C-alpha positions as MATLAB code, in Angstrom:
seq = 'MRKEIDLSSPKLLINRELSWLEFNRRVLQEAEDETNPLLERLKFLAIFFTNLDEFFMIRVAGLKQQISAGINRPSPDGLTPKEQLKKVSSKTKNLLKSVETQFRKLIRELKNNSIYFHRYDKLNKSLKKIADKYFYEFVYPVLTPLAVDITHPFPHLSNLSFNVIVEIYEEELKFGLVPVPKNLPRFIKLKEDDNEVHYVLLEDLIIHNIESLFPEQNIAKVATMRITRDADIVIQEDEADDLLEEVEKGIRKRRFGKPVRLEINGCSEYMVNFLKDELELKEEDIFSLNIPLNLSDLWNVYETIDRPELKFPIYTPFYPGAFNIDIFSALKMKDFILFHPYESIDPVVELVEEAAEDPNVLAIKQTLYRVGKNSPIVEALKKAAQNGKEVVAVVEIKARFDEESNITWAKQLEEEGVHVVYGIPGLKTHAKLLMIVRREDDTLKRYVHIGTGNYNVSTAKIYSDVGFLTTDPVIGEDVSKLFNVITGYFHPPELSKIYMSPVTLKKKVLHLIEREAKAGKEGRIVAKMNSLVDPEVIRALYRASQKGVKIDLIVRGICCLRPGIEGVSENIKVISIVGKYLEHARIFYFKNGGDEEIYISSADWMPRNFHRRIETMVSIENPELKSFLKEILEIQLKDTAKVRILTPTGDYVRPEERDFNSQEYFERWIREVKV';
ca = [
      95.057   45.038   -8.464;
      94.553   47.741   -5.801;
      97.545   49.985   -5.255;
      99.132   49.567   -1.831;
      98.374   52.524    0.449;
     101.223   54.244    2.251;
     100.054   54.239    5.874;
     102.797   56.677    6.827;
     101.258   59.405    4.643;
     100.606   62.610    6.635;
      97.239   62.856    4.885;
      95.996   59.940    6.963;
      96.353   61.925   10.197;
      94.286   64.762   11.655;
      96.216   67.685   13.115;
      96.401   67.467   16.901;
      95.696   71.161   17.579;
      92.755   71.327   15.184;
      91.354   68.130   16.710;
      91.563   69.739   20.154;
      89.598   72.741   18.878;
      86.957   70.328   17.616;
      86.768   68.905   21.136;
      86.166   72.389   22.524;
      83.476   72.859   19.879;
      81.745   69.822   21.382;
      81.918   71.516   24.800;
      80.311   74.590   23.222;
      77.578   72.392   21.758;
      76.652   71.400   25.309;
      76.125   75.112   26.026;
      73.895   75.235   22.958;
      71.976   72.048   23.790;
      68.526   73.066   25.036;
      67.983   69.649   26.627;
      70.581   70.650   29.223;
      69.399   72.774   32.182;
      69.963   76.483   31.643;
      72.646   77.080   34.291;
      74.498   73.950   33.165;
      74.658   75.462   29.684;
      76.150   78.586   31.236;
      78.714   76.383   33.002;
      79.677   74.678   29.731;
      80.343   78.112   28.263;
      82.673   78.833   31.198;
      84.426   75.496   30.608;
      84.844   76.383   26.918;
      86.731   79.563   27.833;
      88.813   77.907   30.566;
      89.833   75.230   28.070;
      90.705   77.844   25.470;
      92.913   79.760   27.919;
      94.960   76.620   28.661;
      95.171   75.764   24.968;
      96.723   79.124   24.132;
      98.998   79.171   27.202;
     100.481   75.773   26.312;
      99.775   74.515   22.802;
      99.737   77.800   20.887;
     102.678   79.021   22.956;
     104.535   75.854   21.915;
     103.917   76.559   18.239;
     105.186   80.106   18.697;
     108.323   78.812   20.429;
     109.028   76.559   17.441;
     108.578   79.442   15.015;
     110.855   81.717   17.081;
     113.500   78.990   17.109;
     113.291   78.671   13.330;
     111.874   75.134   13.496;
     109.965   74.316   10.332;
     109.676   70.581   10.885;
     106.099   69.555   10.071;
     103.878   67.731   12.548;
     102.946   64.107   11.723;
      99.988   65.376    9.675;
     102.319   67.451    7.477;
     101.633   71.000    8.730;
     104.500   73.307    9.672;
     104.226   75.333   12.915;
     103.336   78.476   10.911;
     100.626   76.634    8.995;
      99.222   75.213   12.212;
      99.187   78.612   13.891;
      97.331   80.158   10.962;
      94.705   77.402   10.931;
      94.316   77.538   14.721;
      93.731   81.302   14.585;
      91.156   80.997   11.812;
      89.288   78.118   13.457;
      89.289   79.840   16.855;
      87.821   83.015   15.354;
      85.051   81.015   13.704;
      84.319   79.290   17.010;
      84.133   82.643   18.793;
      81.468   83.833   16.345;
      79.329   80.905   17.479;
      80.124   81.773   21.096;
      78.883   85.344   20.654;
      75.567   84.090   19.287;
      75.187   81.548   22.065;
      76.069   83.970   24.869;
      73.404   86.435   23.743;
      70.879   83.632   23.528;
      71.719   82.440   27.030;
      71.386   85.970   28.411;
      67.871   86.184   26.922;
      66.905   82.798   28.355;
      68.312   83.704   31.765;
      66.243   86.893   31.689;
      63.147   84.788   31.023;
      64.055   82.908   34.216;
      64.461   86.101   36.289;
      68.266   86.135   36.122;
      69.339   89.498   34.767;
      72.715   90.675   33.441;
      72.511   94.458   33.160;
      74.565   97.090   31.438;
      75.111   99.940   33.865;
      73.322  102.458   31.646;
      70.239  100.188   31.569;
      69.932   99.874   35.356;
      66.845  101.358   37.007;
      67.226  104.048   39.640;
      67.294  101.730   42.671;
      69.800   99.296   41.131;
      72.036  102.197   40.040;
      72.091  103.410   43.619;
      73.211   99.966   44.802;
      75.822   99.740   42.019;
      77.252  103.191   42.784;
      77.463  102.441   46.490;
      79.243   99.150   45.780;
      81.704  100.849   43.424;
      82.772  103.547   45.876;
      82.893  101.235   48.898;
      84.507   98.126   47.422;
      85.888   98.808   43.950;
      87.275  102.327   43.789;
      89.698  101.906   46.754;
      91.487   98.959   45.118;
      91.730  100.313   41.559;
      95.062  101.479   40.153;
      94.859  103.778   37.117;
      98.056  103.568   35.072;
      99.183  106.301   32.695;
     100.983  105.241   29.523;
     103.003  108.042   27.935;
     106.589  109.246   27.499;
     107.256  109.288   31.239;
     105.155  106.199   32.019;
     106.253  103.210   29.949;
     103.790  100.454   29.085;
     103.437   98.389   32.277;
     103.969   94.666   32.579;
     100.572   92.958   32.439;
     100.660   89.471   33.899;
      99.253   86.344   32.319;
      95.454   86.404   31.895;
      95.328   89.962   33.217;
      92.079   91.693   32.332;
      92.180   95.458   31.833;
      90.175   98.507   30.943;
      92.089  100.553   28.365;
      91.468  104.264   27.901;
      92.323  106.383   24.855;
      92.988  109.979   25.896;
      93.111  112.737   23.330;
      95.103  115.900   24.005;
      97.793  117.401   21.773;
      98.673  113.805   21.038;
      96.982  110.496   21.780;
      97.965  108.777   24.989;
      96.608  105.860   26.959;
      95.540  104.794   30.398;
      95.080  101.307   31.814;
      93.058  100.052   34.752;
      93.700   96.414   35.765;
      90.396   94.778   36.709;
      90.937   93.363   40.235;
      90.984   89.569   40.373;
      89.989   89.484   44.035;
      86.584   91.077   43.478;
      83.530   89.315   42.015;
      83.460   89.723   38.248;
      79.677   89.436   38.121;
      78.449   91.688   40.927;
      75.179   90.575   42.468;
      73.183   93.779   43.051;
      69.952   92.244   44.271;
      68.488   88.825   44.967;
      64.911   88.444   46.153;
      61.567   87.064   45.004;
      63.498   84.517   42.936;
      65.110   87.346   40.946;
      68.862   87.890   40.610;
      70.402   91.050   39.152;
      74.046   91.311   38.045;
      76.275   94.005   36.640;
      79.787   93.459   35.313;
      82.722   94.751   37.342;
      84.383   96.276   34.282;
      81.124   98.047   33.390;
      81.187   99.795   36.761;
      84.816  100.795   36.179;
      84.088  102.085   32.668;
      81.105  104.119   33.871;
      83.282  105.750   36.543;
      86.404  106.098   34.397;
      86.470  109.896   34.709;
      86.954  109.571   38.469;
      90.132  107.591   37.726;
      91.449  109.935   35.005;
      90.061  113.332   36.072;
      90.244  116.313   33.729;
      91.343  114.137   30.820;
      89.762  114.253   27.383;
      88.686  110.595   27.155;
      88.022  109.562   23.585;
      87.496  105.812   23.908;
      87.186  103.155   26.627;
      87.482   99.439   25.920;
      88.578   96.142   27.510;
      91.502   93.884   26.718;
      93.014   90.682   28.057;
      96.467   89.163   27.571;
      97.425   85.494   27.459;
     101.085   84.589   27.911;
     103.216   81.489   27.400;
     102.669   79.546   30.643;
     104.570   76.349   29.905;
     107.238   75.679   32.508;
     110.464   74.366   31.039;
     112.637   72.715   33.675;
     116.155   71.477   33.051;
     115.846   68.664   35.582;
     119.269   67.256   34.901;
     120.798   70.638   35.761;
     118.560   71.462   38.739;
     120.058   71.188   42.221;
     116.601   71.292   43.798;
     113.568   70.295   41.693;
     111.090   71.906   44.096;
     112.917   75.215   43.930;
     113.179   74.962   40.147;
     109.421   74.433   39.756;
     108.702   77.356   42.092;
     110.927   79.551   39.888;
     109.041   78.350   36.846;
     105.694   79.287   38.394;
     106.957   82.817   39.033;
     108.246   83.077   35.450;
     104.764   82.250   34.127;
     103.712   85.837   34.806;
     106.409   87.034   32.439;
     106.017   84.609   29.539;
     105.823   86.001   26.027;
     102.358   87.211   24.974;
     100.595   84.730   22.695;
      97.062   86.151   22.495;
      95.285   89.475   22.844;
      91.510   89.538   23.369;
      89.774   92.860   22.819;
      86.303   94.327   23.104;
      85.507   97.798   21.771;
      89.071   98.846   20.961;
      89.719  101.511   18.336;
      92.074  100.788   15.468;
      94.632  103.052   17.114;
      94.380  101.076   20.364;
      94.783   97.778   18.529;
      97.878   98.947   16.665;
      99.359  100.340   19.865;
      98.813   97.098   21.788;
     100.009   94.988   18.890;
     103.306   96.899   18.801;
     103.790   96.938   22.575;
     103.103   93.213   22.927;
     104.856   92.224   19.696;
     101.847   90.352   18.366;
     100.550   89.708   14.865;
      97.068   90.059   13.423;
      96.425   86.328   13.826;
      97.080   86.676   17.587;
      94.292   89.229   18.099;
      90.761   88.096   18.843;
      88.008   90.691   18.857;
      84.753   89.879   20.663;
      81.491   91.776   20.887;
      80.597   90.123   24.175;
      82.331   90.399   27.571;
      85.822   88.959   27.745;
      86.990   86.400   30.299;
      83.742   84.405   30.428;
      85.410   81.606   32.375;
      84.193   83.739   35.297;
      80.680   82.459   34.569;
      81.670   79.568   36.871;
      81.063   81.951   39.797;
      77.557   82.733   38.579;
      76.775   79.025   38.279;
      78.056   78.312   41.782;
      76.327   81.224   43.547;
      72.812   80.861   42.094;
      70.690   78.469   44.116;
      68.178   77.385   41.493;
      68.112   73.553   41.513;
      65.510   73.450   38.741;
      68.050   75.104   36.400;
      70.826   72.601   37.153;
      71.349   68.888   36.685;
      69.558   66.876   39.381;
      71.899   66.181   42.295;
      73.272   62.663   42.004;
      74.469   60.764   45.061;
      77.175   58.235   44.150;
      76.335   54.648   45.053;
      78.248   53.208   48.012;
      78.811   49.474   47.455;
      77.258   47.440   50.255;
      80.265   45.106   50.304;
      82.222   47.845   52.067;
      79.763   48.223   54.924;
      81.938   45.711   56.777;
      85.619   46.229   57.542;
      87.246   47.239   54.229;
      90.276   44.993   54.697;
      87.938   42.029   55.262;
      85.960   42.895   52.107;
      89.127   43.042   49.991;
      90.381   39.716   51.357;
      87.227   38.077   50.011;
      87.408   39.367   46.420;
      88.648   42.033   44.002;
      86.570   45.099   43.155;
      86.173   47.617   40.329;
      84.781   51.007   41.366;
      83.147   53.052   38.592;
      83.196   56.757   39.436;
      81.276   59.038   39.699;
      78.430   56.524   39.665;
      80.107   54.747   42.577;
      81.586   56.672   45.465;
      85.337   57.124   45.916;
      84.725   56.907   49.683;
      85.890   53.256   49.941;
      89.325   54.304   48.646;
      89.490   57.226   51.072;
      88.307   55.010   53.943;
      90.898   52.390   53.042;
      93.696   54.948   53.512;
      92.060   56.355   56.658;
      91.668   52.894   58.204;
      95.232   52.016   57.243;
      96.451   55.174   58.992;
      94.925   53.985   62.285;
      95.334   50.192   61.942;
      98.208   48.976   64.160;
      98.797   46.055   61.764;
      99.515   48.354   58.814;
     103.239   48.857   58.427;
     103.497   50.936   55.254;
     101.450   53.059   52.830;
     102.783   54.103   49.448;
     100.830   56.310   47.050;
     101.248   58.388   43.898;
      99.643   61.834   44.002;
      99.097   63.850   40.814;
      96.131   66.164   41.382;
      94.450   65.757   44.774;
      92.687   69.127   45.089;
      92.091   71.243   48.164;
      91.375   69.909   51.651;
      92.187   66.367   50.594;
      91.130   63.683   53.115;
      93.713   61.348   51.579;
      96.527   63.805   52.293;
      95.235   64.166   55.860;
      95.154   60.367   56.245;
      98.752   60.079   55.021;
      99.807   62.685   57.570;
      98.001   60.770   60.310;
      99.661   57.515   59.233;
     103.114   59.111   59.493;
     102.238   60.545   62.906;
     101.277   57.007   63.957;
     104.723   55.731   63.063;
     103.964   53.998   59.794;
     106.302   54.011   56.810;
     104.558   56.447   54.449;
     105.768   57.298   50.961;
     104.072   59.889   48.734;
     105.258   60.199   45.140;
     104.177   63.763   44.411;
     104.152   65.020   40.843;
     104.949   68.684   41.355;
     105.113   69.203   37.584;
     101.347   68.520   37.159;
     100.490   71.487   34.955;
      98.599   74.348   36.682;
      98.526   72.352   39.922;
     102.194   72.952   40.723;
     101.589   75.508   43.498;
      98.941   73.386   45.203;
     101.093   70.261   44.983;
     104.152   72.038   46.370;
     102.122   73.336   49.325;
     100.838   70.004   50.518;
     104.088   68.205   49.590;
     105.799   70.434   52.134;
     103.031   69.728   54.655;
     103.484   65.982   54.187;
     107.243   66.264   54.681;
     106.711   68.217   57.911;
     104.648   65.295   59.267;
     107.350   62.740   58.484;
     106.084   61.410   55.147;
     108.818   60.421   52.693;
     107.982   62.728   49.777;
     109.531   61.816   46.447;
     109.245   63.972   43.329;
     109.605   61.143   40.854;
     112.160   60.469   38.146;
     114.028   63.226   36.262;
     112.584   63.746   32.802;
     109.426   61.707   33.515;
     106.113   62.799   35.014;
     104.620   60.258   37.389;
     101.082   59.951   36.049;
     100.353   56.398   37.269;
      97.570   56.117   39.878;
      98.860   53.665   42.491;
      98.157   52.951   46.144;
      99.701   50.119   48.170;
      99.107   49.257   51.803;
     101.314   46.669   53.503;
      99.601   44.917   56.425;
     100.784   42.257   58.899;
      98.371   39.303   58.943;
      98.959   35.893   60.587;
     102.743   36.231   60.651;
     102.817   37.222   56.964;
     102.663   40.506   55.088;
      99.727   41.161   52.758;
      99.565   43.918   50.138;
      96.336   45.795   49.414;
      96.519   47.610   46.074;
      94.459   50.211   44.232;
      95.216   50.964   40.564;
      93.156   53.703   38.925;
      92.561   55.649   35.748;
      91.903   58.922   37.592;
      93.382   61.062   40.329;
      92.958   60.602   44.080;
      90.752   63.679   44.177;
      87.431   63.463   46.027;
      86.041   66.528   44.225;
      86.777   65.510   40.636;
      85.726   61.923   41.426;
      82.164   63.305   41.522;
      82.340   64.669   37.974;
      85.058   62.608   36.215;
      84.142   59.191   34.877;
      86.929   56.822   35.969;
      87.504   53.259   37.123;
      89.615   51.962   39.999;
      90.770   48.404   40.673;
      91.112   47.120   44.257;
      92.958   43.821   44.694;
      95.057   41.697   47.033;
      96.531   39.661   44.149;
     100.062   38.883   45.447;
     101.594   39.036   41.951;
     100.136   42.489   41.303;
     101.222   43.502   44.804;
     104.787   42.438   44.001;
     104.646   44.400   40.725;
     103.450   47.551   42.502;
     106.224   47.160   45.109;
     108.795   47.063   42.313;
     107.230   50.098   40.668;
     107.464   52.168   43.833;
     111.055   51.041   44.334;
     112.153   52.198   40.874;
     110.316   55.512   41.301;
     111.791   56.270   44.717;
     115.220   54.791   44.056;
     117.419   54.881   40.960;
     115.341   54.073   37.896;
     115.973   50.822   36.098;
     113.399   48.883   34.042;
     111.754   46.433   36.460;
     110.638   42.955   35.460;
     106.884   42.957   36.030;
     104.449   40.066   35.693;
     100.978   41.586   35.313;
     101.534   45.325   34.960;
     102.890   47.121   31.898;
     104.552   50.473   32.411;
     105.691   53.467   30.435;
     108.261   54.280   29.255;
     109.370   50.618   29.149;
     106.759   48.060   28.102;
     103.368   49.728   27.816;
     103.481   50.900   24.194;
     105.088   47.648   23.081;
     102.242   45.741   24.745;
      99.549   47.931   23.137;
     101.096   47.387   19.692;
     101.308   43.632   20.351;
      97.635   43.482   21.349;
      96.540   45.362   18.225;
      98.749   43.238   15.955;
      97.410   40.035   17.536;
      93.857   41.090   16.637;
      95.041   41.928   13.116;
      96.214   38.335   12.692;
      92.670   37.183   13.515;
      91.334   39.241   10.614;
      87.550   39.489   10.488;
      87.318   37.518   13.726;
      89.279   40.248   15.523;
      87.655   42.908   17.691;
      89.002   45.966   19.525;
      87.149   48.464   21.704;
      89.323   51.164   23.243;
      88.194   54.022   25.455;
      90.575   56.886   26.220;
      90.901   60.659   26.387;
      93.230   61.164   23.413;
      94.630   59.178   20.482;
      97.683   60.820   18.949;
     100.571   58.338   18.599;
     101.232   57.791   14.834;
     102.703   54.313   15.304;
      99.655   53.092   17.212;
      97.350   54.704   14.645;
      99.149   52.904   11.819;
      98.787   49.615   13.738;
      95.041   50.255   13.995;
      94.922   51.009   10.253;
      96.656   47.696    9.507;
      94.188   45.854   11.740;
      91.293   47.551    9.952;
      92.742   46.518    6.587;
      92.719   42.916    7.827;
      89.012   43.210    8.660;
      89.174   43.784   12.432;
      86.135   45.683   13.706;
      87.414   48.555   15.835;
      85.385   50.939   18.001;
      87.223   53.838   19.605;
      85.645   55.995   22.321;
      87.917   59.049   22.371;
      86.676   62.028   24.353;
      89.204   64.618   23.190;
      91.952   64.692   20.579;
      91.857   62.016   17.883;
      94.384   62.138   15.047;
      93.103   58.952   13.379;
      90.859   59.353   10.335;
      88.118   56.700   10.374;
      86.103   55.506    7.405;
      88.780   55.807    4.698;
      88.312   53.118    2.056;
      91.140   50.601    2.079;
      92.542   52.018    5.308;
      90.064   52.544    8.125;
      86.603   51.602    6.910;
      86.349   49.141    9.814;
      87.122   51.814   12.407;
      84.466   53.945   14.089;
      85.405   56.808   16.407;
      82.952   58.423   18.789;
      83.279   61.123   21.426;
      80.936   61.471   24.393;
      80.685   64.908   26.014;
      78.055   65.371   28.674;
      77.317   65.933   32.349;
      80.429   64.005   33.432;
      83.931   64.270   32.006;
      84.805   60.944   30.376;
      88.260   60.145   31.764;
      88.606   56.350   32.024;
      91.012   54.326   29.890;
      89.586   50.853   29.206;
      90.860   48.562   26.436;
      89.118   45.417   25.161;
      90.675   42.777   22.857;
      88.713   39.714   21.703;
      91.784   37.442   21.576;
      90.058   34.628   19.697;
      87.305   34.431   22.303;
      89.633   34.422   25.320;
      88.805   38.080   25.934;
      91.250   40.454   27.588;
      90.434   43.774   29.232;
      92.910   46.310   30.555;
      92.603   49.561   32.482;
      95.303   52.206   32.318;
      96.366   55.659   33.430;
      97.706   56.304   29.925;
      96.193   57.675   26.765;
      97.670   56.541   23.457;
      99.902   59.575   23.038;
     103.686   59.915   22.639;
     103.963   61.770   25.960;
     102.181   58.952   27.839;
     104.288   56.264   26.193;
     107.682   57.961   26.399;
     107.734   60.838   28.904;
     105.634   59.588   31.799;
     105.469   56.822   34.352;
     102.183   55.126   33.441;
     100.655   51.735   34.136;
      98.294   49.315   32.415;
      96.958   46.220   34.151;
      94.958   43.265   32.882;
      91.691   42.576   34.705;
      91.475   38.795   34.982;
      88.460   38.241   37.237;
      85.580   37.108   34.927;
      82.955   39.122   36.846;
      85.014   42.323   36.681;
      85.875   41.751   33.005;
      82.173   41.391   32.230;
      81.432   44.600   34.161;
      84.035   46.627   32.229;
      82.939   45.135   28.906;
      79.356   46.170   29.622;
      80.485   49.745   30.343;
      82.024   49.873   26.866;
      78.980   48.299   25.209;
      76.616   50.769   26.888;
      78.708   53.745   25.786;
      78.732   52.490   22.198;
      74.911   52.689   22.251;
      74.869   56.371   23.267;
      72.923   58.625   20.893;
      72.226   61.649   23.128;
      75.740   62.856   23.950;
      77.754   61.087   21.267;
      79.497   62.700   18.294;
      80.784   60.583   15.425;
      84.132   61.460   13.822;
      84.142   61.730   10.020;
      87.184   61.219    7.748;
      87.475   65.023    7.356;
      88.033   65.571   11.086;
      84.527   66.939   11.694;
      82.081   65.432   14.172;
      78.388   64.767   13.501;
      75.536   63.932   15.858;
      72.933   61.196   15.304;
      69.466   62.282   14.232;
      67.868   60.269   17.025;
      69.145   61.317   20.461;
      67.182   59.092   22.766;
      69.832   57.213   24.791;
      72.123   58.997   27.245;
      74.723   56.526   28.561;
      75.673   58.731   31.514;
      72.087   59.011   32.732;
      71.709   55.257   32.200;
      74.790   54.524   34.319;
      73.279   56.457   37.245;
      70.456   53.885   37.369;
      72.392   50.851   36.133;
      75.086   50.891   38.813;
      72.502   50.306   41.543;
      71.123   47.308   39.644;
      74.439   45.555   38.936;
      76.101   46.280   42.280;
      73.274   45.216   44.615;
];
């Protein structure tokens, strides 16, 4: 008789932070993938470093906070904060070794394509002349050399500040610092003609001219260093008199968070020890690279080089022909699913714009999480308020790293007469909801959009999401109740077709999984999401697998579930797709004994989404739309080109044959199925 397996064992879970690092490894693999265009590979390298910055500012900073507070409670996978920090440091350093190799390879390949990254001392005479002129005209006037000695204490260096550090030898060693200006191009374009582009690094110009900044000093060593600080904003909402003001204070405090990482290039041992003492860091917090630091700036190179043959072909999102007539008329006829970026987000934007001008529209209510710059939706909401309509915007000003942007346009909306609400204390409003109330034939009709992604026209071109447009009166009533509990005093609403966090969503997910478990080998689950972390949900999936349910999980990022363990998860397969577009949709399929159910949601299966956010999940009941969503899942499960398969150890492997790219297929497919 087989011994019963304890599904609560920490050994059955993958550590969240290490799983995230594996996700960033997959991003790095896209930089390594020679089937990707050369400049796209450069962009993936920039994304890798941007991701890593955020990881250290938030996740690593969180581990350090726990250690400082004396918290030794292990994570669900059994690792204490100290153990996690040690493993994170080791894994990051191994990843950076791969990055160094890849960066050098990319530089060689760029050179073969007439894109040159020069060291100053390797410039020819004419390029040196250009570089010197640029330095003295544009760089030198804005530089600030800082002495560090007995009379000049070590200066405060803000979060992500990038600096040249100078070791000066006199009777005793002393230091100088030169902050690298953020408002100048990092990669300076010296020349561009005859399809050739020549760059030199800003810090290389500064280093070459360092004696002009520290004249008559005996300079022994010049290097670069970069500091990452704790950037998580902690807000005591229950104690805050004004949430907006409290968030603004938090943004300012970010500059002064505790250091959590030091990146160095070319530093002497004396420099390292000096910085380590000044910043109160440990060896595991120091990351030495033999390539330029701060390579997230490669984004600028990607954006400023006009070489279409070295980038992905430009894709124009499909505009559904059904919306060529009046959008309100189209929605009265039937429900729609829009699949971005393969389908345009323009119908959603146009819906809000038309509502702003339509004299029959009485009210517009919308949640706004990350809308980006120059948002046409924000402009439409302003116009609607100017036209005397009742306009409500639920603005999540705690959306991490978008707080300043959100505060700016929240204030603009208020100035135009929009009712701006900042949500519910203690809960982020992450649900993607739009409701338009329109007078029609002496009745009021609700037009509703429920999405998996943000109302952001820029990211809608690169994030893969789905949005549901409906005039279903029951769903309309549910959305009305949701807005009322968000803008008023929160109490759990009784909803008919929508499930919400933190009230019913997790309970519903567990019920759906357990129902499939009862069906045993006849059960089937396919779930697509960004992250799978919640231990209770993972254990439910394990139990379903033990009963014989076939489970396919499409998890782009963090996955703490271990698939393929005998007696536990041998019926579970986990894949991750990382490619041209960022997989962002949450789509859940349950066989339900043949009476199939499909849901879309704003929520990943994580504790924060279930317990600390306002999220929604809605069942798609229209047979045509259900079939469409099911086919999306089936196509992604066939991917071999951009898929990685999770192993029980937490590693990801790629198929030997890589001949089917689901994202490229979708670009063609959408025009066939939506004719």
